[in-house]
Every structure is written in structure tokens, then in C-alpha cells.
N, C-alpha and C positions, 0 to 999 in steps of 0.2 A: 210398346206401352199400351196398356189397356185404356179404354176411353175415359173412365173415371179418374185414373191416375193422371192422365195427360191434362184433363181439365183442371184438376187440383194443382198440378205443377204450373200451368199457365197462370192461374189466379195468383199463385205465390210470386211468380216473376213480375206480374203486373203490379202487385202490391209493393214489391221491393223497388221497382223502377219509380213508382210514385213517391215512396218514402225517400229515396236517394236524391231525386231530381226536382221535386215540386215543392220546395220549402216556402216559396213565396207566391205560388199559384193557388188561387182559390178555385176549387173544382166543385161544381154543383151538378148532381145527377150521376148516374152510373150506367155507362154503355155496356153492351154485351160484347166483350172483347174476345176474339178468336185468335189474336196474336198479341204479343206484348205491346204496351202503350207507354212510350217514353214522353213524359211531360216535364218541361224545364223552362226556367226563366221567371218572369214575374208578370202577373196580370190575372185575368179571370177566364175560366172555361165553363160553359153551360151546356150540358148534354140534356136534351129533352127526352121524354120517354121513347123507347123503341130504337135508339141509335145502336147500330151494329158496326163493329170495326174488325176487319179481317174476314177471310173466308177460307175454309179448308180445301175447296175445290179449285183454287187458282194458284198459279206459281207464286213463290215467295212466302208461302204459308209458314214454313218451318225456319226460314233463314232471313227473314226481315222483320221489322217492327214498325208500328205507327209512331210518327215523331211529331209532337206538337210543341213548338217553341214560341214563347211569348217574350218579346224584348221591350219591356217597359210596363210600368204600373197601369198605364191606361190602355194596354193591349187587351184584346178580348177575342175569344173564339166562341161562337154560338152555333150549335148544331141542332137543327130542328127535328121534329118527330119523325120517326121511321126512316131516317137517313141511313144508307148502307155505304160505308167507306170501305173499299176493297184493300187488299194487302199493300203494304209499303206506301201508305199515304204520308205526306209531309205538309204540315200547315205551319207557316211562319208568320205570326202577327207582330210586326215591328212598329210599336207605338201607334197602332191602328187596329181595326177590327176585321175579322173574317166572319161572315154570316152564311150559313148553308141552310137553304130552305127545306121545308117539310117534304118528305118523299123523294129526295134526290138520291140517285144511285151513281156510284163511280166505278171505273175500272181500276186496274192495278197501277201503281206508280204515279199517283196524282200528286202534283206539287203546286201549292198555292202560296204566294208571297205578297205582302203588303208594301214592300220596298224593293229597291234594286240592291240593297245591302251596302253598297258603296256609292258615294257621290262621284259623278263624272268630272267634277272640278278638282284638279290635283291639290289645291290649297285646302279644300274642305273634306277631302277624302278620309283623312284620319282624325277628323274632329267630331265624328258621330253626328253630322248634320246632313242627313240624306232625306230626300222627299219620301213621304209615306202616304198611302191612300188606302182607304177601306175597300175590301173585295166583298161583293154581294152575289151569291149564287141563289137564284130564285127557287120556287117550289117546283117539284116534279121534274127536275133537270136530269138528263142522262149524260154522263161524262165518260168517254171511252178510255182505253188504256194509254198510259204514257203521255198524259196531258199536263202542261204547265200553264198556270193562270197567274198573270202578273198584276202588279199594283193598280188600283183604281178601276178594275174591271167590274162590270155589272152584267150578269147573265140572266136574261129574262126567263120567266116561268115556262115550263114545257119545252125548253130548248134542248137540242142534242148537239154535243160537241164530239167530233170525230177523233178517233185514235191518233196519237202523235201530234196533236195540235198544240201550238203555242198561242195562247189567248192574250193579246196585247191591248185590245180595244173591247168596249162593251158589245154584247150580243143581244139583239132584241128577243122578245118571247116568241115561241112557236116557230122556230127556224132550225134548220140543220146547218151547222157551221163546222168548218174543218180547215186544216192547213197550217203552214208556218210562213207568215203569220196567219192566224185564223180569220177566215172570211165566210160570210153567209153564202151558202150554196143554193138553198131553196127554202121556201116557206112550207111548214108542215100543216096539213089540213086535218 
């Protein structure tokens, strides 16, 4: 495919995804999408200027899509200025919010969740009563490939999260953290 045709086709696919899936999602702003963006559920999404989703030079460019799911009218995803979300990003705001600070850059296959999706109590498991907590990713954070960030986590500004990490607890600013579970490795100077 020629470059102009491919860009046109991607814009059409993105528009169709938005039309089909985002009937109750309020979207403000317009990111530069290099791969299809699937938005579904109910809630609000705010894209500040300069947000980029997807990249042609990384794996998953042609066979994945960005997935933003909002599960509740009070759910919100806010993505700050000049944020670069790489291919196959999945953000799930379940009756809580996800904030991604200005200048943050992510690797491929990032997954962020504001809940565990199911309650550990067998009685409450099917009653849609699960704990939810907001996730905050600070400004100028770098997140490596294949990272999962779980409910209630706050990542401080200028932090670096290593590839393959599962972030279950908050990470202070200006540190390198990695592992499963993610732990601080050293302070960045």
C-alpha cells in the first residue's frame, strides 16, 4: 500500500471503531493514531495536544490495536501533552481514573488497570462489587515493553519502569524500578 492510502485507511478504521464502540464515551482531543484505537464503555477520555498512539517501527504495528475501556460513568482516562503510547496499549478504567502525565513514553504491550476485575470474595465476585483505585503515572516517565500497572499505583515523575515489570505498589520519582513484583533498583541522578 502506498503511504497516503494506508494513512487514509487507518483513519477510516479508527473512525469506524469510534462510531461502533464509543456510544457513551465522551472523547475530548484528537491523538495522532498510527494504529486503530478501540474505545468502549462509558466515561470520559481527554487527549491533550501532542498525544501519539502506536508506532510503525515496533512489533504489533499491523496486527494489534490500542484498547481503551471505561467501565462506569465516573471512569476517566486523561493523557497529558506529548505522551507517546506504543503499540498494543490497553487502558482499563473501572469506575476510577487513569492519569498519564506530560511527556511519558511507553514500550509495547502496556496494560493499566484500575481494578482486579473480579472480587476475591466468592459471594461478591458476581455482584460487580470490586475495589477500584485510580492509577497516576507522573510526568516524563519511561515505561518499558510488556509492563502491567495495577490498581492504586502512583508512579512518580522521571521514573523508569523496566521491561516485563508488574507494578503492584507505588514507585517514587527519579528511580529505576523493575521486576515482578516491581521494586526500586536504584535512584536516578
